[in-house]
C-alpha positions in Angstrom: -12.8 12.6 -47.9 -13.1 15.8 -49.9 -11.3 17.6 -47.1 -8.4 15.2 -47.1 -7.9 15.5 -50.8 -8.0 19.3 -50.5 -5.5 19.3 -47.6 -3.1 17.0 -49.5 -3.4 19.1 -52.6 -2.7 22.3 -50.6 0.4 20.7 -49.0 1.7 19.6 -52.4 1.2 23.1 -53.9 2.8 24.9 -50.9 5.8 22.6 -51.1 6.2 23.4 -54.8 5.9 27.1 -54.0 8.6 26.8 -51.3 11.0 25.1 -53.8 10.3 27.7 -56.4 10.7 30.6 -54.0 14.0 29.1 -52.6 15.3 28.7 -56.1 14.4 32.3 -57.0 16.0 33.4 -53.8 19.2 31.7 -54.8 19.1 33.4 -58.2 18.7 36.8 -56.5 21.7 36.1 -54.3 23.8 35.2 -57.3 22.7 38.4 -59.2 23.6 40.4 -56.1 27.1 38.8 -56.0 26.4 36.9 -52.7 27.8 33.7 -54.1 28.6 32.3 -50.6 25.0 32.7 -49.4 23.7 31.2 -52.7 26.0 28.2 -52.2 24.5 27.5 -48.7 21.0 27.8 -50.1 21.9 25.6 -53.1 23.0 22.9 -50.6 19.8 23.3 -48.7 17.8 23.1 -51.8 19.4 19.8 -52.9 18.9 18.4 -49.4 15.2 19.3 -49.4 14.4 18.7 -53.1 16.9 16.1 -54.4 14.7 15.1 -57.3 13.6 18.5 -58.5 14.1 19.4 -62.2 16.6 22.0 -61.1 18.8 19.4 -59.3 21.3 18.8 -62.2 21.9 22.5 -62.7 22.3 23.1 -59.0 24.8 20.2 -58.6 26.7 21.7 -61.5 26.7 25.1 -59.8 28.0 23.5 -56.6 30.8 21.9 -58.6 31.6 25.3 -60.1 31.6 26.9 -56.7 34.0 24.3 -55.2 36.3 24.8 -58.2 36.2 28.6 -58.0 37.1 28.4 -54.3 39.9 25.9 -54.9 38.0 23.3 -52.9 38.9 20.5 -55.3 38.0 17.7 -52.8 34.5 19.1 -52.5 34.1 19.2 -56.3 35.5 15.8 -56.8 33.1 14.4 -54.2 30.1 15.7 -56.3 31.5 14.6 -59.7 30.7 10.9 -59.4 27.1 11.5 -58.5 26.7 14.2 -61.1 28.4 12.5 -64.1 26.6 9.1 -63.4 23.3 10.6 -62.4 22.9 13.1 -65.3 24.6 11.7 -68.4 22.2 13.4 -70.8 22.4 17.0 -69.3 23.5 19.7 -71.8 26.2 20.8 -69.3 27.7 17.3 -68.8 30.6 18.0 -71.1 31.4 21.1 -69.2 31.4 19.2 -65.9 33.9 16.8 -67.5 36.0 19.9 -68.5 36.0 21.1 -64.9 37.0 17.7 -63.6 39.8 17.5 -66.2 41.1 20.9 -65.1 40.9 19.9 -61.4 42.8 16.7 -62.1 45.5 18.5 -64.0 45.9 21.1 -61.1 45.4 18.6 -58.3 47.6 15.7 -59.3 49.0 16.1 -62.8 48.7 13.1 -65.3 46.7 10.1 -64.2 44.6 7.3 -65.6 41.5 9.3 -65.1 42.9 12.2 -67.2 43.6 9.7 -70.0 40.1 8.4 -69.7 38.6 11.9 -69.9 40.7 12.6 -73.0 39.4 9.5 -74.6 35.8 10.5 -73.8 36.4 14.0 -75.3 37.5 12.4 -78.6 35.4 9.3 -78.6 32.7 11.1 -80.7 32.6 14.6 -82.1 31.6 17.1 -79.4 29.2 18.8 -81.7 27.2 15.5 -82.0 26.5 15.9 -78.3 24.8 19.2 -79.0 23.1 18.2 -82.2 19.6 17.9 -80.7 20.0 21.1 -78.6 21.5 23.2 -81.5 23.9 24.8 -79.0 27.5 24.7 -78.3 27.4 27.0 -75.3 26.0 26.8 -71.8 25.3 29.5 -69.2 25.4 28.2 -65.7 23.2 29.6 -62.9 26.4 31.1 -61.4 26.5 33.2 -64.6 29.5 31.5 -66.1 29.4 31.2 -69.9 30.9 28.1 -71.4 31.7 27.5 -75.1 33.3 24.6 -77.1 35.6 24.9 -80.1 36.1 21.4 -81.6 38.6 20.3 -84.3 40.1 17.0 -85.2 43.3 17.9 -83.4 42.1 19.8 -80.3 39.1 20.7 -78.2 39.1 24.0 -76.5 36.5 24.8 -73.9 36.2 28.5 -73.0 34.8 29.8 -69.7 33.7 33.5 -69.8 35.5 33.9 -73.2 38.8 32.8 -71.9 40.4 29.4 -72.7 39.5 27.1 -69.8 41.0 23.8 -71.1 42.7 22.6 -74.2 42.7 18.9 -74.9 44.5 17.1 -77.6 44.2 13.3 -78.3 47.9 12.7 -77.4 
């Protein structure tokens, strides 16, 4: 019985090591500028470890990659799963911003755009970050996001450049 417990513990530890080493390998690819290789590894990571603590960040990175490569269909396919599956993530508002931008570029005005506008202004954005004390987010793809919120407009910056501007009307 002791041997079985030891073997199970060994297997569990080696799987955790594999997940960590794969994640670190992805981060090295990103730092080296090999975003396409990182993208493939991120997909593999999610397939093999869908419930890992890194899963929300990885899904966000995949959405970013799809957006950056103008693959809006791929990004939109991930959005439902991401926005419903991780409503409390600190980068959730930034995922909504990417979706908003895609919808504007992909098909102009729509009911979904109106719904996203309503979400942006339903409660002050800074209340979302009150527990975290941050109004910025750095993704694993090294994109820096920042929010500027006022009563008349929300501006989300990506890498210090305006990414989206949303007004209530």
